[in-house]
PDBQT receptor file of N, H, CA, C and O in Angstrom, charges set to zero:
ATOM      1  N   UNK A   1    -160.643  -0.798 -35.818  1.00  0.00    +0.000 N 
ATOM      2  CA  UNK A   1    -160.716   0.115 -34.617  1.00  0.00    +0.000 C 
ATOM      3  C   UNK A   1    -160.462   1.491 -35.182  1.00  0.00    +0.000 C 
ATOM      4  O   UNK A   1    -159.489   1.656 -35.918  1.00  0.00    +0.000 OA
ATOM      5  N   UNK A   2    -161.244   2.454 -34.897  1.00  0.00    +0.000 N 
ATOM      6  H   UNK A   2    -162.034   2.320 -34.300  1.00  0.00    +0.000 HD
ATOM      7  CA  UNK A   2    -161.052   3.828 -35.276  1.00  0.00    +0.000 C 
ATOM      8  C   UNK A   2    -160.066   4.463 -34.364  1.00  0.00    +0.000 C 
ATOM      9  O   UNK A   2    -160.281   4.573 -33.157  1.00  0.00    +0.000 OA
ATOM     10  N   UNK A   3    -158.856   4.928 -35.017  1.00  0.00    +0.000 N 
ATOM     11  H   UNK A   3    -158.681   4.839 -35.997  1.00  0.00    +0.000 HD
ATOM     12  CA  UNK A   3    -157.860   5.625 -34.136  1.00  0.00    +0.000 C 
ATOM     13  C   UNK A   3    -158.316   7.103 -33.870  1.00  0.00    +0.000 C 
ATOM     14  O   UNK A   3    -158.632   7.848 -34.798  1.00  0.00    +0.000 OA
ATOM     15  N   UNK A   4    -158.331   7.406 -32.832  1.00  0.00    +0.000 N 
ATOM     16  H   UNK A   4    -158.074   6.800 -32.078  1.00  0.00    +0.000 HD
ATOM     17  CA  UNK A   4    -158.846   8.844 -32.342  1.00  0.00    +0.000 C 
ATOM     18  C   UNK A   4    -157.759   9.644 -31.635  1.00  0.00    +0.000 C 
ATOM     19  O   UNK A   4    -157.072   9.148 -30.743  1.00  0.00    +0.000 OA
ATOM     20  N   UNK A   5    -157.633  10.830 -32.038  1.00  0.00    +0.000 N 
ATOM     21  H   UNK A   5    -158.192  11.233 -32.763  1.00  0.00    +0.000 HD
ATOM     22  CA  UNK A   5    -156.610  11.710 -31.280  1.00  0.00    +0.000 C 
ATOM     23  C   UNK A   5    -157.300  12.166 -30.031  1.00  0.00    +0.000 C 
ATOM     24  O   UNK A   5    -158.508  12.004 -29.854  1.00  0.00    +0.000 OA
ATOM     25  N   UNK A   6    -156.458  12.771 -29.126  1.00  0.00    +0.000 N 
ATOM     26  H   UNK A   6    -155.477  12.903 -29.270  1.00  0.00    +0.000 HD
ATOM     27  CA  UNK A   6    -157.000  13.311 -27.888  1.00  0.00    +0.000 C 
ATOM     28  C   UNK A   6    -158.018  14.498 -28.164  1.00  0.00    +0.000 C 
ATOM     29  O   UNK A   6    -158.994  14.738 -27.454  1.00  0.00    +0.000 OA
ATOM     30  N   UNK A   7    -157.664  15.170 -29.244  1.00  0.00    +0.000 N 
ATOM     31  H   UNK A   7    -156.871  14.975 -29.821  1.00  0.00    +0.000 HD
ATOM     32  CA  UNK A   7    -158.590  16.333 -29.591  1.00  0.00    +0.000 C 
ATOM     33  C   UNK A   7    -160.027  15.834 -29.863  1.00  0.00    +0.000 C 
ATOM     34  O   UNK A   7    -160.984  16.314 -29.256  1.00  0.00    +0.000 OA
ATOM     35  N   UNK A   8    -160.158  14.844 -30.804  1.00  0.00    +0.000 N 
ATOM     36  H   UNK A   8    -159.380  14.455 -31.297  1.00  0.00    +0.000 HD
ATOM     37  CA  UNK A   8    -161.402  14.391 -31.078  1.00  0.00    +0.000 C 
ATOM     38  C   UNK A   8    -162.123  13.767 -29.909  1.00  0.00    +0.000 C 
ATOM     39  O   UNK A   8    -163.352  13.804 -29.863  1.00  0.00    +0.000 OA
ATOM     40  N   UNK A   9    -161.336  13.141 -28.869  1.00  0.00    +0.000 N 
ATOM     41  H   UNK A   9    -160.337  13.111 -28.906  1.00  0.00    +0.000 HD
ATOM     42  CA  UNK A   9    -161.820  12.650 -27.802  1.00  0.00    +0.000 C 
ATOM     43  C   UNK A   9    -162.521  13.710 -26.928  1.00  0.00    +0.000 C 
ATOM     44  O   UNK A   9    -163.567  13.479 -26.320  1.00  0.00    +0.000 OA
ATOM     45  N   UNK A  10    -161.888  14.852 -26.911  1.00  0.00    +0.000 N 
ATOM     46  H   UNK A  10    -161.039  15.040 -27.404  1.00  0.00    +0.000 HD
ATOM     47  CA  UNK A  10    -162.374  16.002 -26.138  1.00  0.00    +0.000 C 
ATOM     48  C   UNK A  10    -163.600  16.587 -26.775  1.00  0.00    +0.000 C 
ATOM     49  O   UNK A  10    -164.512  17.003 -26.060  1.00  0.00    +0.000 OA
ATOM     50  N   UNK A  11    -163.672  16.642 -28.134  1.00  0.00    +0.000 N 
ATOM     51  H   UNK A  11    -162.932  16.304 -28.715  1.00  0.00    +0.000 HD
ATOM     52  CA  UNK A  11    -164.875  17.068 -28.748  1.00  0.00    +0.000 C 
ATOM     53  C   UNK A  11    -165.994  16.122 -28.422  1.00  0.00    +0.000 C 
ATOM     54  O   UNK A  11    -167.053  16.569 -27.981  1.00  0.00    +0.000 OA
ATOM     55  N   UNK A  12    -165.814  14.834 -28.617  1.00  0.00    +0.000 N 
ATOM     56  H   UNK A  12    -164.954  14.471 -28.976  1.00  0.00    +0.000 HD
ATOM     57  CA  UNK A  12    -166.864  13.973 -28.111  1.00  0.00    +0.000 C 
ATOM     58  C   UNK A  12    -167.316  14.024 -26.676  1.00  0.00    +0.000 C 
ATOM     59  O   UNK A  12    -168.462  13.734 -26.332  1.00  0.00    +0.000 OA
ATOM     60  N   UNK A  13    -166.397  14.392 -25.887  1.00  0.00    +0.000 N 
ATOM     61  H   UNK A  13    -165.467  14.628 -26.167  1.00  0.00    +0.000 HD
ATOM     62  CA  UNK A  13    -166.677  14.576 -24.490  1.00  0.00    +0.000 C 
ATOM     63  C   UNK A  13    -167.714  15.731 -24.358  1.00  0.00    +0.000 C 
ATOM     64  O   UNK A  13    -168.734  15.556 -23.690  1.00  0.00    +0.000 OA
ATOM     65  N   UNK A  14    -167.483  16.806 -24.934  1.00  0.00    +0.000 N 
ATOM     66  H   UNK A  14    -166.654  16.949 -25.476  1.00  0.00    +0.000 HD
ATOM     67  CA  UNK A  14    -168.238  18.018 -25.095  1.00  0.00    +0.000 C 
ATOM     68  C   UNK A  14    -169.621  17.723 -25.636  1.00  0.00    +0.000 C 
ATOM     69  O   UNK A  14    -170.605  18.275 -25.143  1.00  0.00    +0.000 OA
ATOM     70  N   UNK A  15    -169.712  16.923 -26.570  1.00  0.00    +0.000 N 
ATOM     71  H   UNK A  15    -168.913  16.475 -26.970  1.00  0.00    +0.000 HD
ATOM     72  CA  UNK A  15    -170.997  16.534 -27.063  1.00  0.00    +0.000 C 
ATOM     73  C   UNK A  15    -171.772  15.691 -26.012  1.00  0.00    +0.000 C 
ATOM     74  O   UNK A  15    -172.982  15.887 -25.896  1.00  0.00    +0.000 OA
ATOM     75  N   UNK A  16    -171.172  14.801 -25.270  1.00  0.00    +0.000 N 
ATOM     76  H   UNK A  16    -170.189  14.642 -25.364  1.00  0.00    +0.000 HD
ATOM     77  CA  UNK A  16    -171.696  14.034 -24.180  1.00  0.00    +0.000 C 
ATOM     78  C   UNK A  16    -172.192  14.927 -23.116  1.00  0.00    +0.000 C 
ATOM     79  O   UNK A  16    -173.280  14.750 -22.568  1.00  0.00    +0.000 OA
ATOM     80  N   UNK A  17    -171.335  15.946 -22.812  1.00  0.00    +0.000 N 
ATOM     81  H   UNK A  17    -170.451  16.090 -23.257  1.00  0.00    +0.000 HD
ATOM     82  CA  UNK A  17    -171.749  16.957 -21.663  1.00  0.00    +0.000 C 
ATOM     83  C   UNK A  17    -172.992  17.720 -21.971  1.00  0.00    +0.000 C 
ATOM     84  O   UNK A  17    -173.877  17.961 -21.150  1.00  0.00    +0.000 OA
ATOM     85  N   UNK A  18    -172.985  18.109 -23.321  1.00  0.00    +0.000 N 
ATOM     86  H   UNK A  18    -172.266  17.914 -23.988  1.00  0.00    +0.000 HD
ATOM     87  CA  UNK A  18    -174.165  18.897 -23.786  1.00  0.00    +0.000 C 
ATOM     88  C   UNK A  18    -175.438  18.046 -23.610  1.00  0.00    +0.000 C 
ATOM     89  O   UNK A  18    -176.411  18.474 -22.990  1.00  0.00    +0.000 OA
ATOM     90  N   UNK A  19    -175.397  16.835 -24.174  1.00  0.00    +0.000 N 
ATOM     91  H   UNK A  19    -174.606  16.487 -24.677  1.00  0.00    +0.000 HD
ATOM     92  CA  UNK A  19    -176.555  15.967 -23.960  1.00  0.00    +0.000 C 
ATOM     93  C   UNK A  19    -176.949  15.693 -22.613  1.00  0.00    +0.000 C 
ATOM     94  O   UNK A  19    -178.138  15.599 -22.307  1.00  0.00    +0.000 OA
ATOM     95  N   UNK A  20    -175.992  15.555 -21.769  1.00  0.00    +0.000 N 
ATOM     96  H   UNK A  20    -175.026  15.631 -22.017  1.00  0.00    +0.000 HD
ATOM     97  CA  UNK A  20    -176.267  15.421 -20.374  1.00  0.00    +0.000 C 
ATOM     98  C   UNK A  20    -176.965  16.570 -19.735  1.00  0.00    +0.000 C 
ATOM     99  O   UNK A  20    -177.773  16.389 -18.824  1.00  0.00    +0.000 OA
ATOM    100  N   UNK A  21    -176.629  17.891 -20.253  1.00  0.00    +0.000 N 
ATOM    101  H   UNK A  21    -175.973  18.038 -20.993  1.00  0.00    +0.000 HD
ATOM    102  CA  UNK A  21    -177.198  18.944 -19.779  1.00  0.00    +0.000 C 
ATOM    103  C   UNK A  21    -178.640  19.012 -20.305  1.00  0.00    +0.000 C 
ATOM    104  O   UNK A  21    -179.548  19.452 -19.599  1.00  0.00    +0.000 OA
ATOM    105  N   UNK A  22    -178.818  18.607 -21.453  1.00  0.00    +0.000 N 
ATOM    106  H   UNK A  22    -178.081  18.250 -22.026  1.00  0.00    +0.000 HD
ATOM    107  CA  UNK A  22    -180.177  18.614 -22.013  1.00  0.00    +0.000 C 
ATOM    108  C   UNK A  22    -181.025  17.689 -21.173  1.00  0.00    +0.000 C 
ATOM    109  O   UNK A  22    -182.169  18.066 -20.917  1.00  0.00    +0.000 OA
ATOM    110  N   UNK A  23    -180.636  16.607 -20.744  1.00  0.00    +0.000 N 
ATOM    111  H   UNK A  23    -179.707  16.301 -20.952  1.00  0.00    +0.000 HD
ATOM    112  CA  UNK A  23    -181.352  15.689 -19.814  1.00  0.00    +0.000 C 
ATOM    113  C   UNK A  23    -181.717  16.457 -18.524  1.00  0.00    +0.000 C 
ATOM    114  O   UNK A  23    -182.838  16.451 -18.017  1.00  0.00    +0.000 OA
ATOM    115  N   UNK A  24    -180.631  17.124 -18.051  1.00  0.00    +0.000 N 
ATOM    116  H   UNK A  24    -179.720  17.129 -18.463  1.00  0.00    +0.000 HD
ATOM    117  CA  UNK A  24    -180.937  17.836 -16.805  1.00  0.00    +0.000 C 
ATOM    118  C   UNK A  24    -182.059  18.975 -16.876  1.00  0.00    +0.000 C 
ATOM    119  O   UNK A  24    -182.887  19.185 -15.989  1.00  0.00    +0.000 OA
ATOM    120  N   UNK A  25    -181.948  19.651 -18.043  1.00  0.00    +0.000 N 
ATOM    121  H   UNK A  25    -181.275  19.480 -18.763  1.00  0.00    +0.000 HD
ATOM    122  CA  UNK A  25    -182.921  20.752 -18.255  1.00  0.00    +0.000 C 
ATOM    123  C   UNK A  25    -184.275  20.048 -18.486  1.00  0.00    +0.000 C 
ATOM    124  O   UNK A  25    -185.279  20.601 -18.037  1.00  0.00    +0.000 OA
ATOM    125  N   UNK A  26    -184.400  18.825 -19.176  1.00  0.00    +0.000 N 
ATOM    126  H   UNK A  26    -183.585  18.376 -19.541  1.00  0.00    +0.000 HD
ATOM    127  CA  UNK A  26    -185.690  18.157 -19.480  1.00  0.00    +0.000 C 
ATOM    128  C   UNK A  26    -186.171  17.425 -18.154  1.00  0.00    +0.000 C 
ATOM    129  O   UNK A  26    -187.174  16.714 -18.224  1.00  0.00    +0.000 OA
ATOM    130  N   UNK A  27    -185.514  17.567 -16.979  1.00  0.00    +0.000 N 
ATOM    131  H   UNK A  27    -184.700  18.144 -16.922  1.00  0.00    +0.000 HD
ATOM    132  CA  UNK A  27    -185.878  17.127 -15.651  1.00  0.00    +0.000 C 
ATOM    133  C   UNK A  27    -185.762  15.768 -15.467  1.00  0.00    +0.000 C 
ATOM    134  O   UNK A  27    -186.454  15.209 -14.616  1.00  0.00    +0.000 OA
ATOM    135  N   UNK A  28    -184.827  15.044 -16.284  1.00  0.00    +0.000 N 
ATOM    136  H   UNK A  28    -184.265  15.499 -16.975  1.00  0.00    +0.000 HD
ATOM    137  CA  UNK A  28    -184.544  13.701 -15.975  1.00  0.00    +0.000 C 
ATOM    138  C   UNK A  28    -183.088  13.685 -15.173  1.00  0.00    +0.000 C 
ATOM    139  O   UNK A  28    -182.014  13.492 -15.741  1.00  0.00    +0.000 OA
ATOM    140  N   UNK A  29    -183.225  13.888 -13.959  1.00  0.00    +0.000 N 
ATOM    141  H   UNK A  29    -184.098  14.045 -13.498  1.00  0.00    +0.000 HD
ATOM    142  CA  UNK A  29    -182.041  14.065 -13.020  1.00  0.00    +0.000 C 
ATOM    143  C   UNK A  29    -181.173  12.763 -13.107  1.00  0.00    +0.000 C 
ATOM    144  O   UNK A  29    -179.952  12.834 -13.243  1.00  0.00    +0.000 OA
ATOM    145  N   UNK A  30    -181.813  11.625 -13.027  1.00  0.00    +0.000 N 
ATOM    146  H   UNK A  30    -182.805  11.567 -12.916  1.00  0.00    +0.000 HD
ATOM    147  CA  UNK A  30    -181.104  10.335 -12.881  1.00  0.00    +0.000 C 
ATOM    148  C   UNK A  30    -180.319  10.129 -14.229  1.00  0.00    +0.000 C 
ATOM    149  O   UNK A  30    -179.128   9.821 -14.234  1.00  0.00    +0.000 OA
ATOM    150  N   UNK A  31    -180.989  10.300 -15.262  1.00  0.00    +0.000 N 
ATOM    151  H   UNK A  31    -181.957  10.551 -15.258  1.00  0.00    +0.000 HD
ATOM    152  CA  UNK A  31    -180.414  10.206 -16.658  1.00  0.00    +0.000 C 
ATOM    153  C   UNK A  31    -179.169  11.195 -16.748  1.00  0.00    +0.000 C 
ATOM    154  O   UNK A  31    -178.074  10.817 -17.166  1.00  0.00    +0.000 OA
ATOM    155  N   UNK A  32    -179.420  12.441 -16.336  1.00  0.00    +0.000 N 
ATOM    156  H   UNK A  32    -180.309  12.748 -15.997  1.00  0.00    +0.000 HD
ATOM    157  CA  UNK A  32    -178.142  13.351 -16.419  1.00  0.00    +0.000 C 
ATOM    158  C   UNK A  32    -177.035  12.949 -15.606  1.00  0.00    +0.000 C 
ATOM    159  O   UNK A  32    -175.882  13.155 -15.983  1.00  0.00    +0.000 OA
ATOM    160  N   UNK A  33    -177.333  12.321 -14.382  1.00  0.00    +0.000 N 
ATOM    161  H   UNK A  33    -178.270  12.154 -14.075  1.00  0.00    +0.000 HD
ATOM    162  CA  UNK A  33    -176.362  11.899 -13.476  1.00  0.00    +0.000 C 
ATOM    163  C   UNK A  33    -175.458  10.845 -14.156  1.00  0.00    +0.000 C 
ATOM    164  O   UNK A  33    -174.230  10.871 -14.075  1.00  0.00    +0.000 OA
ATOM    165  N   UNK A  34    -176.168   9.918 -14.833  1.00  0.00    +0.000 N 
ATOM    166  H   UNK A  34    -177.166   9.898 -14.899  1.00  0.00    +0.000 HD
ATOM    167  CA  UNK A  34    -175.412   8.913 -15.503  1.00  0.00    +0.000 C 
ATOM    168  C   UNK A  34    -174.632   9.544 -16.643  1.00  0.00    +0.000 C 
ATOM    169  O   UNK A  34    -173.453   9.209 -16.764  1.00  0.00    +0.000 OA
ATOM    170  N   UNK A  35    -175.108  10.340 -17.414  1.00  0.00    +0.000 N 
ATOM    171  H   UNK A  35    -176.065  10.613 -17.315  1.00  0.00    +0.000 HD
ATOM    172  CA  UNK A  35    -174.427  11.044 -18.453  1.00  0.00    +0.000 C 
ATOM    173  C   UNK A  35    -173.198  11.808 -18.082  1.00  0.00    +0.000 C 
ATOM    174  O   UNK A  35    -172.195  11.859 -18.794  1.00  0.00    +0.000 OA
ATOM    175  N   UNK A  36    -173.335  12.406 -16.908  1.00  0.00    +0.000 N 
ATOM    176  H   UNK A  36    -174.150  12.364 -16.329  1.00  0.00    +0.000 HD
ATOM    177  CA  UNK A  36    -172.166  13.190 -16.248  1.00  0.00    +0.000 C 
ATOM    178  C   UNK A  36    -171.057  12.220 -15.815  1.00  0.00    +0.000 C 
ATOM    179  O   UNK A  36    -169.861  12.461 -15.979  1.00  0.00    +0.000 OA
ATOM    180  N   UNK A  37    -171.537  11.121 -15.259  1.00  0.00    +0.000 N 
ATOM    181  H   UNK A  37    -172.508  10.925 -15.126  1.00  0.00    +0.000 HD
ATOM    182  CA  UNK A  37    -170.538  10.122 -14.829  1.00  0.00    +0.000 C 
ATOM    183  C   UNK A  37    -169.723   9.559 -16.084  1.00  0.00    +0.000 C 
ATOM    184  O   UNK A  37    -168.503   9.399 -16.039  1.00  0.00    +0.000 OA
ATOM    185  N   UNK A  38    -170.496   9.274 -17.203  1.00  0.00    +0.000 N 
ATOM    186  H   UNK A  38    -171.487   9.403 -17.240  1.00  0.00    +0.000 HD
ATOM    187  CA  UNK A  38    -169.822   8.763 -18.411  1.00  0.00    +0.000 C 
ATOM    188  C   UNK A  38    -168.817   9.987 -18.968  1.00  0.00    +0.000 C 
ATOM    189  O   UNK A  38    -167.694   9.747 -19.411  1.00  0.00    +0.000 OA
ATOM    190  N   UNK A  39    -169.335  11.206 -18.889  1.00  0.00    +0.000 N 
ATOM    191  H   UNK A  39    -170.247  11.401 -18.530  1.00  0.00    +0.000 HD
ATOM    192  CA  UNK A  39    -168.539  12.312 -19.482  1.00  0.00    +0.000 C 
ATOM    193  C   UNK A  39    -167.250  12.408 -18.733  1.00  0.00    +0.000 C 
ATOM    194  O   UNK A  39    -166.171  12.589 -19.298  1.00  0.00    +0.000 OA
ATOM    195  N   UNK A  40    -167.409  12.273 -17.342  1.00  0.00    +0.000 N 
ATOM    196  H   UNK A  40    -168.285  12.126 -16.883  1.00  0.00    +0.000 HD
ATOM    197  CA  UNK A  40    -166.289  12.526 -16.425  1.00  0.00    +0.000 C 
ATOM    198  C   UNK A  40    -165.179  11.355 -16.767  1.00  0.00    +0.000 C 
ATOM    199  O   UNK A  40    -163.995  11.670 -16.888  1.00  0.00    +0.000 OA
ATOM    200  N   UNK A  41    -165.583  10.088 -16.905  1.00  0.00    +0.000 N 
ATOM    201  H   UNK A  41    -166.544   9.832 -16.807  1.00  0.00    +0.000 HD
ATOM    202  CA  UNK A  41    -164.766   8.981 -17.163  1.00  0.00    +0.000 C 
ATOM    203  C   UNK A  41    -164.149   9.152 -18.612  1.00  0.00    +0.000 C 
ATOM    204  O   UNK A  41    -163.013   8.757 -18.874  1.00  0.00    +0.000 OA
ATOM    205  N   UNK A  42    -164.959   9.756 -19.512  1.00  0.00    +0.000 N 
ATOM    206  H   UNK A  42    -165.882  10.077 -19.299  1.00  0.00    +0.000 HD
ATOM    207  CA  UNK A  42    -164.425   9.947 -20.933  1.00  0.00    +0.000 C 
ATOM    208  C   UNK A  42    -163.318  10.984 -20.975  1.00  0.00    +0.000 C 
ATOM    209  O   UNK A  42    -162.329  10.839 -21.693  1.00  0.00    +0.000 OA
ATOM    210  N   UNK A  43    -163.514  12.061 -20.167  1.00  0.00    +0.000 N 
ATOM    211  H   UNK A  43    -164.318  12.179 -19.584  1.00  0.00    +0.000 HD
ATOM    212  CA  UNK A  43    -162.444  13.074 -20.041  1.00  0.00    +0.000 C 
ATOM    213  C   UNK A  43    -161.265  12.681 -19.400  1.00  0.00    +0.000 C 
ATOM    214  O   UNK A  43    -160.202  13.210 -19.724  1.00  0.00    +0.000 OA
ATOM    215  N   UNK A  44    -161.323  11.694 -18.405  1.00  0.00    +0.000 N 
ATOM    216  H   UNK A  44    -162.187  11.264 -18.141  1.00  0.00    +0.000 HD
ATOM    217  CA  UNK A  44    -160.239  11.183 -17.763  1.00  0.00    +0.000 C 
ATOM    218  C   UNK A  44    -159.474  10.461 -18.776  1.00  0.00    +0.000 C 
ATOM    219  O   UNK A  44    -158.267  10.661 -18.910  1.00  0.00    +0.000 OA
ATOM    220  N   UNK A  45    -160.133   9.617 -19.506  1.00  0.00    +0.000 N 
ATOM    221  H   UNK A  45    -161.113   9.455 -19.397  1.00  0.00    +0.000 HD
ATOM    222  CA  UNK A  45    -159.563   8.700 -20.522  1.00  0.00    +0.000 C 
ATOM    223  C   UNK A  45    -158.812   9.485 -21.598  1.00  0.00    +0.000 C 
ATOM    224  O   UNK A  45    -157.687   9.140 -21.958  1.00  0.00    +0.000 OA
ATOM    225  N   UNK A  46    -159.501  10.634 -22.150  1.00  0.00    +0.000 N 
ATOM    226  H   UNK A  46    -160.415  10.914 -21.858  1.00  0.00    +0.000 HD
ATOM    227  CA  UNK A  46    -158.921  11.465 -22.992  1.00  0.00    +0.000 C 
ATOM    228  C   UNK A  46    -157.672  12.093 -22.498  1.00  0.00    +0.000 C 
ATOM    229  O   UNK A  46    -156.693  12.156 -23.242  1.00  0.00    +0.000 OA
ATOM    230  N   UNK A  47    -157.642  12.574 -21.260  1.00  0.00    +0.000 N 
ATOM    231  H   UNK A  47    -158.437  12.523 -20.656  1.00  0.00    +0.000 HD
ATOM    232  CA  UNK A  47    -156.460  13.176 -20.696  1.00  0.00    +0.000 C 
ATOM    233  C   UNK A  47    -155.235  12.234 -20.538  1.00  0.00    +0.000 C 
ATOM    234  O   UNK A  47    -154.074  12.590 -20.741  1.00  0.00    +0.000 OA
ATOM    235  N   UNK A  48    -155.635  10.963 -20.144  1.00  0.00    +0.000 N 
ATOM    236  H   UNK A  48    -156.578  10.675 -19.979  1.00  0.00    +0.000 HD
ATOM    237  CA  UNK A  48    -154.630   9.980 -20.091  1.00  0.00    +0.000 C 
ATOM    238  C   UNK A  48    -154.109   9.696 -21.478  1.00  0.00    +0.000 C 
ATOM    239  O   UNK A  48    -152.896   9.528 -21.602  1.00  0.00    +0.000 OA
ATOM    240  N   UNK A  49    -154.897   9.625 -22.537  1.00  0.00    +0.000 N 
ATOM    241  H   UNK A  49    -155.882   9.762 -22.436  1.00  0.00    +0.000 HD
ATOM    242  CA  UNK A  49    -154.484   9.342 -23.884  1.00  0.00    +0.000 C 
ATOM    243  C   UNK A  49    -153.495  10.602 -24.302  1.00  0.00    +0.000 C 
ATOM    244  O   UNK A  49    -152.383  10.448 -24.807  1.00  0.00    +0.000 OA
ATOM    245  N   UNK A  50    -153.987  11.630 -24.055  1.00  0.00    +0.000 N 
ATOM    246  H   UNK A  50    -154.890  11.756 -23.644  1.00  0.00    +0.000 HD
ATOM    247  CA  UNK A  50    -153.184  12.923 -24.333  1.00  0.00    +0.000 C 
ATOM    248  C   UNK A  50    -151.748  12.884 -23.803  1.00  0.00    +0.000 C 
ATOM    249  O   UNK A  50    -150.774  13.122 -24.517  1.00  0.00    +0.000 OA
ATOM    250  N   UNK A  51    -151.681  12.572 -22.513  1.00  0.00    +0.000 N 
ATOM    251  H   UNK A  51    -152.473  12.379 -21.933  1.00  0.00    +0.000 HD
ATOM    252  CA  UNK A  51    -150.407  12.454 -21.778  1.00  0.00    +0.000 C 
ATOM    253  C   UNK A  51    -149.457  11.386 -22.466  1.00  0.00    +0.000 C 
ATOM    254  O   UNK A  51    -148.244  11.534 -22.617  1.00  0.00    +0.000 OA
ATOM    255  N   UNK A  52    -150.197  10.297 -22.855  1.00  0.00    +0.000 N 
ATOM    256  H   UNK A  52    -151.182  10.177 -22.733  1.00  0.00    +0.000 HD
ATOM    257  CA  UNK A  52    -149.229   9.113 -23.451  1.00  0.00    +0.000 C 
ATOM    258  C   UNK A  52    -148.871   9.674 -24.910  1.00  0.00    +0.000 C 
ATOM    259  O   UNK A  52    -147.759   9.411 -25.369  1.00  0.00    +0.000 OA
ATOM    260  N   UNK A  53    -149.673  10.347 -25.563  1.00  0.00    +0.000 N 
ATOM    261  H   UNK A  53    -150.576  10.560 -25.190  1.00  0.00    +0.000 HD
ATOM    262  CA  UNK A  53    -149.229  10.962 -26.804  1.00  0.00    +0.000 C 
ATOM    263  C   UNK A  53    -148.009  11.886 -26.752  1.00  0.00    +0.000 C 
ATOM    264  O   UNK A  53    -147.135  11.890 -27.619  1.00  0.00    +0.000 OA
ATOM    265  N   UNK A  54    -148.019  12.649 -25.693  1.00  0.00    +0.000 N 
ATOM    266  H   UNK A  54    -148.729  12.646 -24.989  1.00  0.00    +0.000 HD
ATOM    267  CA  UNK A  54    -147.006  13.709 -25.438  1.00  0.00    +0.000 C 
ATOM    268  C   UNK A  54    -145.766  13.051 -25.068  1.00  0.00    +0.000 C 
ATOM    269  O   UNK A  54    -144.687  13.545 -25.395  1.00  0.00    +0.000 OA
ATOM    270  N   UNK A  55    -145.854  11.854 -24.338  1.00  0.00    +0.000 N 
ATOM    271  H   UNK A  55    -146.731  11.452 -24.073  1.00  0.00    +0.000 HD
ATOM    272  CA  UNK A  55    -144.671  11.123 -24.112  1.00  0.00    +0.000 C 
ATOM    273  C   UNK A  55    -143.987  10.433 -25.205  1.00  0.00    +0.000 C 
ATOM    274  O   UNK A  55    -142.774  10.236 -25.132  1.00  0.00    +0.000 OA
ATOM    275  N   UNK A  56    -144.709  10.031 -26.265  1.00  0.00    +0.000 N 
ATOM    276  H   UNK A  56    -145.695  10.191 -26.324  1.00  0.00    +0.000 HD
ATOM    277  CA  UNK A  56    -144.285   9.429 -27.414  1.00  0.00    +0.000 C 
ATOM    278  C   UNK A  56    -143.541  10.383 -28.311  1.00  0.00    +0.000 C 
ATOM    279  O   UNK A  56    -142.653   9.963 -29.053  1.00  0.00    +0.000 OA
ATOM    280  N   UNK A  57    -143.916  11.809 -28.260  1.00  0.00    +0.000 N 
ATOM    281  H   UNK A  57    -144.638  12.150 -27.657  1.00  0.00    +0.000 HD
ATOM    282  CA  UNK A  57    -143.263  12.750 -29.184  1.00  0.00    +0.000 C 
ATOM    283  C   UNK A  57    -141.811  13.096 -28.638  1.00  0.00    +0.000 C 
ATOM    284  O   UNK A  57    -141.085  13.871 -29.260  1.00  0.00    +0.000 OA
TER     285      UNK A  57
């Protein structure tokens, strides 16, 4: 399993958000809706991970 820091999680989340935006611009509303839902879940997970890392330090 690849260990990721919260910073790389955020970068990945931004990539997800941009591709979701591309779907929206392309007129695929349902697809972009799914993308944004995944992105929101991803950012929530990254934030939770970040808080956990701060507690350990």
